[in-house]
C-alpha positions as a printed NumPy array, in Angstrom:
array([[127.895,  85.766, 118.925],
       [125.209,  88.189, 120.834],
       [122.316,  88.655, 118.917],
       [121.101,  92.047, 118.018],
       [119.428,  94.238, 120.543],
       [115.574,  94.609, 119.637],
       [114.259,  97.293, 118.046],
       [112.992, 100.118, 120.647],
       [109.161, 100.729, 120.061],
       [107.184, 104.139, 120.455],
       [103.165, 103.712, 120.684],
       [101.764, 107.505, 119.934],
       [ 98.166, 108.26 , 120.584],
       [ 96.45 , 111.25 , 118.649],
       [ 94.206, 113.729, 120.516],
       [ 91.966, 116.087, 118.613],
       [ 91.842, 117.337, 114.567],
       [ 93.117, 115.749, 111.821],
       [ 96.092, 118.155, 112.097],
       [ 97.139, 116.233, 115.185],
       [ 97.17 , 112.973, 113.076],
       [ 99.194, 114.9  , 110.427],
       [101.996, 115.762, 113.223],
       [101.556, 112.575, 114.445],
       [102.423, 110.565, 111.446],
       [105.609, 113.236, 110.663],
       [106.464, 112.202, 114.674],
       [106.327, 108.76 , 113.639],
       [108.64 , 108.766, 110.684],
       [111.24 , 111.216, 112.745],
       [111.421, 108.481, 115.315],
       [111.75 , 105.365, 112.917],
       [114.773, 107.572, 111.349],
       [115.68 , 107.282, 115.035],
       [115.169, 103.636, 115.644],
       [111.872, 103.678, 117.091],
       [109.457, 101.088, 115.225],
       [105.53 , 101.772, 115.856],
       [104.136,  99.687, 118.731],
       [100.298,  99.06 , 118.792],
       [100.069,  98.628, 122.24 ],
       [101.57 , 100.906, 124.947],
       [102.173,  98.598, 127.094],
       [104.928,  96.887, 124.769],
       [106.413, 100.325, 124.056],
       [109.786, 101.741, 124.948],
       [108.454, 105.414, 124.446],
       [105.05 , 106.904, 124.904],
       [104.011, 110.009, 123.138],
       [100.628, 111.546, 123.56 ],
       [ 99.962, 114.279, 120.927],
       [ 97.184, 116.608, 122.48 ],
       [ 94.686, 118.794, 121.817],
       [ 93.137, 121.727, 123.967],
       [ 90.557, 122.939, 121.992],
       [ 87.872, 122.022, 124.387],
       [ 87.949, 121.581, 128.027],
       [ 86.781, 117.997, 127.335],
       [ 90.195, 117.192, 125.199],
       [ 92.311, 118.537, 127.69 ],
       [ 90.533, 116.202, 130.316],
       [ 91.177, 113.097, 128.155],
       [ 94.72 , 113.604, 128.32 ],
       [ 95.114, 114.169, 131.562],
       [ 93.158, 110.847, 132.434],
       [ 95.249, 109.157, 129.984],
       [ 98.648, 110.643, 131.571],
       [ 97.322, 109.096, 134.935],
       [ 96.394, 105.663, 133.583],
       [100.085, 105.565, 132.465],
       [101.14 , 106.166, 135.827],
       [101.277, 102.646, 137.143],
       [103.092, 101.502, 134.176],
       [105.692, 104.075, 134.435],
       [106.006, 102.5  , 138.1  ],
       [106.276,  98.929, 136.57 ],
       [108.535, 100.064, 134.251],
       [110.67 , 103.068, 135.136],
       [112.934, 103.001, 132.003],
       [109.74 , 104.253, 130.003],
       [109.37 , 107.597, 128.557],
       [106.401, 109.333, 128.507],
       [105.917, 112.63 , 126.261],
       [103.225, 115.076, 125.726],
       [103.303, 117.213, 122.495],
       [100.562, 119.242, 120.488],
       [ 98.032, 121.997, 121.468],
       [ 98.156, 120.974, 125.743],
       [101.716, 120.703, 125.768],
       [102.172, 124.528, 123.778],
       [ 99.635, 125.829, 126.485],
       [101.029, 123.823, 129.643],
       [104.222, 123.934, 129.177],
       [106.281, 123.415, 132.356],
       [103.391, 122.912, 134.753],
       [102.421, 119.854, 132.813],
       [105.813, 118.056, 134.143],
       [105.111, 119.893, 137.557],
       [102.015, 117.743, 137.686],
       [102.657, 114.908, 136.201],
       [105.897, 113.641, 137.747],
       [106.297, 110.634, 135.982],
       [106.212, 112.543, 132.691],
       [109.609, 112.639, 130.698],
       [109.137, 115.717, 127.889],
       [106.688, 118.236, 127.11 ],
       [107.039, 119.781, 123.434],
       [104.894, 122.271, 121.449],
       [103.453, 122.67 , 118.496],
       [106.185, 123.783, 116.498],
       [109.102, 121.405, 118.121],
       [108.267, 117.739, 116.043],
       [111.869, 118.239, 114.479],
       [113.388, 118.242, 118.224],
       [111.413, 115.455, 119.217],
       [114.294, 112.777, 118.751],
       [117.061, 115.034, 120.24 ],
       [114.571, 115.487, 123.612],
       [113.914, 111.316, 123.701],
       [117.71 , 110.869, 123.429],
       [118.356, 113.836, 126.7  ],
       [115.184, 111.824, 128.927],
       [116.62 , 108.322, 128.262],
       [119.332, 109.959, 130.279],
       [117.063, 111.099, 132.971],
       [116.786, 114.898, 131.778],
       [113.58 , 116.042, 132.025],
       [113.023, 118.584, 129.363],
       [110.72 , 120.906, 128.053],
       [110.54 , 123.261, 124.855],
       [107.798, 124.957, 123.539],
       [109.036, 127.511, 121.592],
       [106.093, 130.474, 120.512],
       [105.325, 129.879, 116.902],
       [106.4  , 133.181, 114.81 ],
       [105.311, 134.28 , 111.762],
       [107.058, 132.859, 108.97 ],
       [106.704, 130.251, 106.133],
       [106.28 , 127.124, 107.65 ],
       [109.074, 125.203, 108.046],
       [109.38 , 122.01 , 104.955],
       [107.968, 118.101, 105.974],
       [108.507, 115.121, 104.714],
       [107.313, 114.261, 101.368],
       [107.014, 110.665, 101.603],
       [104.077, 109.688, 104.293],
       [102.823, 106.215, 105.038],
       [101.318, 104.461, 101.855],
       [ 97.718, 104.767, 102.636],
       [ 94.519, 105.267, 100.481],
       [ 93.648, 108.305, 101.89 ],
       [ 96.176, 111.057, 102.819],
       [ 96.252, 114.088, 105.044],
       [ 98.51 , 117.246, 103.35 ],
       [ 99.329, 120.344, 105.824],
       [ 99.156, 123.45 , 103.729],
       [ 98.905, 125.996, 106.606],
       [ 99.143, 126.717, 110.063],
       [ 98.232, 128.528, 112.803],
       [ 95.363, 131.436, 112.733],
       [ 95.239, 135.435, 113.057],
       [ 91.255, 135.758, 113.752],
       [ 91.392, 135.137, 117.63 ],
       [ 87.624, 134.632, 118.468],
       [ 86.599, 135.234, 121.868],
       [ 86.548, 131.534, 122.608],
       [ 89.545, 130.369, 120.831],
       [ 92.778, 128.957, 122.099],
       [ 94.232, 128.038, 118.679],
       [ 96.044, 131.213, 117.985],
       [ 97.719, 130.916, 121.301],
       [ 99.159, 127.373, 120.57 ],
       [ 99.381, 126.897, 117.06 ],
       [100.362, 130.469, 116.383],
       [ 99.876, 133.173, 113.36 ],
       [ 99.164, 131.833, 110.105],
       [101.731, 130.717, 108.242],
       [101.748, 128.704, 104.575],
       [103.693, 126.062, 102.973],
       [105.365, 126.981,  99.346],
       [102.903, 125.422,  96.574],
       [105.633, 123.865,  95.192],
       [106.694, 121.737,  97.841],
       [102.847, 121.036,  98.777],
       [102.367, 119.785,  95.107],
       [105.904, 117.762,  95.603],
       [104.155, 115.746,  98.752],
       [101.044, 115.048,  96.914],
       [102.419, 113.467,  94.336],
       [104.854, 111.368,  96.34 ],
       [101.667, 110.632,  98.489],
       [100.189, 109.457,  95.334],
       [103.27 , 107.49 ,  94.088],
       [102.654, 105.437,  97.563],
       [ 99.4  , 104.732,  96.899],
       [ 97.02 , 107.651,  98.149],
       [ 94.085, 108.364,  96.359],
       [ 92.475, 111.136,  97.975],
       [ 94.103, 113.635,  99.911],
       [ 92.449, 116.244, 102.427],
       [ 94.446, 119.516, 102.729],
       [ 94.529, 120.805, 105.953],
       [ 94.811, 124.236, 107.984],
       [ 93.042, 126.147, 110.602],
       [ 91.82 , 128.293, 107.829],
       [ 92.784, 127.208, 104.823],
       [ 91.001, 130.008, 103.126],
       [ 94.008, 132.121, 104.12 ],
       [ 96.117, 130.088, 102.449],
       [ 99.012, 132.529, 100.23 ],
       [102.628, 130.968,  99.493],
       [105.309, 133.222,  99.454],
       [104.91 , 133.476,  95.401],
       [101.678, 134.733,  95.878],
       [ 99.476, 131.424,  95.113],
       [ 96.248, 131.402,  97.104],
       [ 93.884, 129.25 ,  97.75 ],
       [ 91.733, 128.445,  94.869],
       [ 95.127, 128.339,  92.654],
       [ 96.336, 125.624,  94.88 ],
       [ 93.666, 123.716,  94.9  ],
       [ 93.352, 123.802,  91.193],
       [ 97.161, 122.592,  91.13 ],
       [ 96.703, 119.771,  93.875],
       [ 93.555, 118.705,  91.794],
       [ 95.687, 118.547,  88.402],
       [ 98.762, 115.903,  90.357],
       [ 98.38 , 112.677,  88.132],
       [ 97.123, 109.788,  89.334],
       [ 94.918, 111.587,  92.422],
       [ 91.435, 111.182,  92.208],
       [ 89.879, 113.606,  94.601],
       [ 90.613, 116.364,  96.968],
       [ 89.199, 117.387,  99.89 ],
       [ 89.979, 120.234, 102.848],
       [ 89.557, 121.449, 105.933],
       [ 88.466, 123.856, 107.621],
       [ 87.325, 126.66 , 105.912],
       [ 86.377, 130.227, 107.715],
       [ 83.238, 132.211, 106.538],
       [ 84.564, 135.386, 106.56 ],
       [ 87.055, 134.273, 104.184],
       [ 85.081, 132.036, 102.171],
       [ 85.465, 133.751,  98.399],
       [ 83.248, 133.005,  95.229],
       [ 86.569, 131.727,  93.588],
       [ 86.996, 129.036,  95.778],
       [ 82.972, 128.181,  95.266],
       [ 83.768, 128.249,  91.799],
       [ 86.951, 126.462,  91.828],
       [ 85.458, 123.307,  93.741],
       [ 82.201, 123.781,  91.211],
       [ 84.511, 123.883,  88.287],
       [ 87.28 , 121.004,  89.297],
       [ 86.009, 117.56 ,  88.833],
       [ 88.448, 115.833,  91.209],
       [ 87.552, 118.539,  93.966],
       [ 85.011, 116.822,  96.146],
       [ 81.42 , 118.36 ,  96.466],
       [ 82.274, 118.952, 100.405],
       [ 82.527, 122.202, 102.647],
       [ 83.024, 122.317, 106.56 ],
       [ 82.073, 126.049, 107.338],
       [ 81.305, 126.611, 111.145],
       [ 78.891, 128.932, 111.826],
       [ 79.049, 128.57 , 115.999],
       [ 75.774, 130.424, 116.734],
       [ 72.971, 131.624, 114.632],
       [ 72.13 , 135.208, 116.599],
       [ 74.216, 138.64 , 115.195],
       [ 74.703, 139.145, 118.954],
       [ 76.571, 136.179, 119.968],
       [ 78.264, 136.407, 116.386],
       [ 79.617, 139.824, 117.711],
       [ 80.668, 138.556, 121.052],
       [ 82.385, 135.935, 119.826],
       [ 84.594, 138.182, 117.506],
       [ 83.445, 135.817, 114.493],
       [ 83.458, 139.263, 111.725],
       [ 80.305, 137.824, 109.998],
       [ 76.738, 138.626, 110.463],
       [ 74.293, 135.767, 110.392],
       [ 72.928, 137.179, 107.085],
       [ 76.239, 136.925, 105.609],
       [ 76.784, 133.507, 106.487],
       [ 73.674, 132.252, 105.053],
       [ 74.564, 134.185, 101.894],
       [ 77.469, 131.625, 101.525],
       [ 76.151, 128.681, 102.118],
       [ 73.131, 129.74 ,  99.17 ],
       [ 75.775, 130.461,  96.915],
       [ 77.344, 126.81 ,  97.998],
       [ 74.486, 124.865,  97.302],
       [ 73.342, 127.051,  94.283],
       [ 77.044, 126.042,  92.559],
       [ 77.236, 122.825,  94.163],
       [ 73.112, 121.472,  94.408],
       [ 74.215, 118.13 ,  95.357],
       [ 76.844, 119.113,  97.694],
       [ 77.224, 118.527, 101.476],
       [ 77.665, 121.185, 104.041],
       [ 79.118, 120.44 , 107.404],
       [ 79.371, 123.119, 110.435],
       [ 80.202, 123.65 , 113.796],
       [ 78.053, 125.59 , 116.669],
       [ 78.907, 126.053, 120.461],
       [ 75.933, 126.512, 122.319],
       [ 75.934, 128.392, 125.505],
       [ 78.519, 131.106, 125.144],
       [ 78.143, 133.531, 127.805],
       [ 75.417, 136.047, 127.824],
       [ 73.342, 133.71 , 125.35 ],
       [ 69.774, 134.177, 126.032],
       [ 66.626, 131.792, 125.126],
       [ 65.934, 134.103, 121.87 ],
       [ 69.997, 133.81 , 121.088],
       [ 69.308, 129.88 , 121.198],
       [ 66.05 , 130.341, 119.411],
       [ 67.908, 132.083, 116.618],
       [ 70.455, 129.321, 116.443],
       [ 67.864, 126.329, 116.077],
       [ 66.386, 128.769, 113.499],
       [ 69.891, 128.715, 111.608],
       [ 69.87 , 124.836, 111.454],
       [ 66.511, 124.916, 109.872],
       [ 67.413, 127.219, 107.044],
       [ 70.972, 125.803, 106.928],
       [ 69.694, 122.071, 106.959],
       [ 73.479, 120.984, 107.615],
       [ 74.376, 117.474, 106.201],
       [ 77.329, 117.165, 109.019],
       [ 77.426, 118.904, 112.346],
       [ 79.836, 119.363, 115.118],
       [ 78.426, 120.869, 118.218],
       [ 79.592, 121.488, 121.775],
       [ 79.161, 123.258, 124.885],
       [ 81.08 , 126.631, 125.373],
       [ 83.938, 125.907, 127.881],
       [ 86.31 , 128.582, 129.196],
       [ 90.054, 128.299, 127.808],
       [ 93.253, 129.656, 128.717],
       [ 94.038, 133.425, 127.354],
       [ 90.825, 133.929, 125.674],
       [ 88.731, 136.938, 125.877],
       [ 85.358, 134.78 , 126.536],
       [ 86.844, 133.226, 129.952],
       [ 86.761, 136.983, 131.46 ],
       [ 83.137, 137.516, 130.5  ],
       [ 79.859, 137.939, 132.803],
       [ 76.883, 136.115, 131.627],
       [ 78.229, 132.369, 132.264],
       [ 75.411, 129.851, 131.664],
       [ 74.911, 126.77 , 134.017],
       [ 75.883, 123.097, 132.797],
       [ 72.601, 122.39 , 133.122],
       [ 71.48 , 125.129, 130.534],
       [ 74.112, 124.406, 128.193],
       [ 73.508, 120.628, 128.37 ],
       [ 69.497, 120.902, 127.76 ],
       [ 70.407, 123.401, 124.546],
       [ 73.173, 120.922, 123.096],
       [ 70.446, 118.113, 123.428],
       [ 67.912, 120.015, 121.965],
       [ 69.944, 120.696, 118.94 ],
       [ 71.687, 117.189, 118.336],
       [ 68.391, 115.702, 118.372],
       [ 67.145, 118.355, 115.894],
       [ 70.199, 118.055, 113.909],
       [ 69.862, 114.118, 113.561],
       [ 66.531, 114.379, 112.589],
       [ 67.698, 116.51 , 109.664],
       [ 70.395, 114.453, 108.81 ],
       [ 68.073, 111.383, 108.614],
       [ 65.42 , 112.862, 106.215],
       [ 68.663, 113.823, 104.179],
       [ 70.014, 110.315, 103.907],
       [ 66.59 , 109.276, 103.36 ],
       [ 66.238, 111.42 , 100.342],
       [ 69.359, 110.089,  98.838],
       [ 67.294, 106.393,  98.684],
       [ 67.383, 105.283,  94.98 ],
       [ 70.32 , 107.676,  94.109],
       [ 73.458, 106.512,  92.703],
       [ 76.841, 107.478,  94.065],
       [ 80.362, 107.306,  93.669],
       [ 82.343, 105.753,  96.425],
       [ 85.986, 105.42 ,  96.978],
       [ 86.144, 101.865,  98.632],
       [ 88.175, 101.606, 102.085],
       [ 87.974,  98.527, 103.724],
       [ 85.561,  96.389, 105.654],
       [ 82.564,  98.369, 107.702],
       [ 83.237,  99.161, 111.102],
       [ 80.085,  96.479, 112.384],
       [ 80.836,  93.638, 110.061],
       [ 78.311,  92.177, 108.794],
       [ 80.188,  90.942, 105.401],
       [ 80.024,  94.579, 104.209],
       [ 82.391,  97.205, 102.786],
       [ 82.717, 100.916, 103.405],
       [ 83.779, 103.938, 101.706],
       [ 82.64 , 107.548, 101.136],
       [ 80.845, 109.648,  98.494],
       [ 82.028, 112.605,  96.805],
       [ 80.054, 114.394,  99.352],
       [ 81.847, 112.636, 102.156],
       [ 78.849, 110.174, 103.513],
       [ 79.699, 106.935, 104.631],
       [ 78.275, 104.189, 102.192],
       [ 78.4  , 100.481, 103.344],
       [ 77.513,  97.886, 100.952],
       [ 77.819,  94.222, 100.201],
       [ 81.321,  93.614,  98.467],
       [ 84.626,  91.683,  98.07 ],
       [ 88.168,  92.774,  96.786],
       [ 87.059,  96.22 ,  96.061],
       [ 89.491,  98.144,  98.706],
       [ 91.09 , 101.574,  96.484],
       [ 88.03 , 101.327,  94.01 ],
       [ 85.572, 103.566,  92.796],
       [ 82.395, 102.293,  92.423],
       [ 78.839, 103.408,  92.075],
       [ 76.311, 102.367,  94.408],
       [ 72.633, 102.435,  94.494],
       [ 71.097, 103.573,  97.542],
       [ 68.981, 101.209,  99.445],
       [ 68.323, 102.736, 102.767],
       [ 69.324, 106.165, 103.979],
       [ 70.509, 106.079, 107.87 ],
       [ 71.169, 108.306, 110.465],
       [ 74.726, 108.123, 110.331],
       [ 75.166, 106.627, 106.91 ],
       [ 74.02 , 105.224, 103.748],
       [ 73.545, 101.593, 102.693],
       [ 73.323, 100.142,  99.236],
       [ 74.526,  98.011,  96.428],
       [ 77.075,  98.367,  93.705],
       [ 75.721,  98.619,  90.342],
       [ 79.062,  99.524,  88.509],
       [ 83.044,  99.8  ,  88.851],
       [ 84.152, 102.984,  87.418],
       [ 87.728, 102.628,  88.571],
       [ 89.029, 102.444,  84.918],
       [ 87.164, 105.227,  84.044],
       [ 89.356, 107.714,  86.412]])
């Protein structure tokens, strides 16, 4: 009797945002139904998929570097299938196949359901590109099962209608499309049943969520928070111009909604904000920051800043630095401006040198680290509710988890994964808090 054939294996490498992580989970599920088991090591896989990002030039360069590294593996194993999906695939399309001869398939952001069929064609020797243009419509139904993890990601809307001058997202993710609220609630309930205790709702602009029945994002947030067995709800990302008083009120009023808000400013100068086509002024942004701080004094505010936008003067940058002092972000993602395909900004005059952009980025990041450290040190002596996630990255016998405000908290402990504990903070560090468990509150949830 012949032995059964070994299961095929797929390795999925995810680049970029949490929405790409969600899409990668969906890809894994689709391919599992097609006979592919996940492989941690790409060298052992029959199929390798790079799920890509193209929001910044550096992200795209990382993908091309990874593709280059796979060339020798493909040479040793000609039967290996290599595919590229996600935003870079949507952006580049057939050019990827032309530029990378050892690549077998390219699929866009709206083509996940077609991937098993595309893989079959690649196995038969047919190289394929499938990058349908995302269209305005309700998002297609996605899986409601998901992996059994403590923390789950759930996409509620996709795409963007803002067309900021520097951003490629509307071109690769398409116009805004929302999933029906009932389907989202069904997925959240299924993930809770599978073991999730915290859910993060995802969208390029979650504030714009509205399902066909008229449910808006504050109402969706309220309904998700009411799902039995769910302990915590977070969401990202919010566009400042669409952040409503109702959303802030819902966050403050719902115990299961965490006091954490990601609100990208991108710049502190009205002149640069107008050139970026952000749709708000510095003062309008600060007014929303103040509203959040009043409603949730213990909350944490995150943001994004781009330095070196075309035409940004020293005074414009100084205004951004002053914004840092006024807001005092708990978390900040900061980047050098880079030209992206299709965008208005790539055609603007007044491009800054890499040296100037690097200097400004370093100055901003140094100051932000000082602010974050001061905020964390001010929390010494406080008691924080933490959802325990597992061993700390650096080990040393420590466990780690996140506070309600999203701060990383490390502490000694064993057999606490998946539990809610109260931790007294003993030391504030730049990237985390260090403390000791004083109470296990899991039974009180």
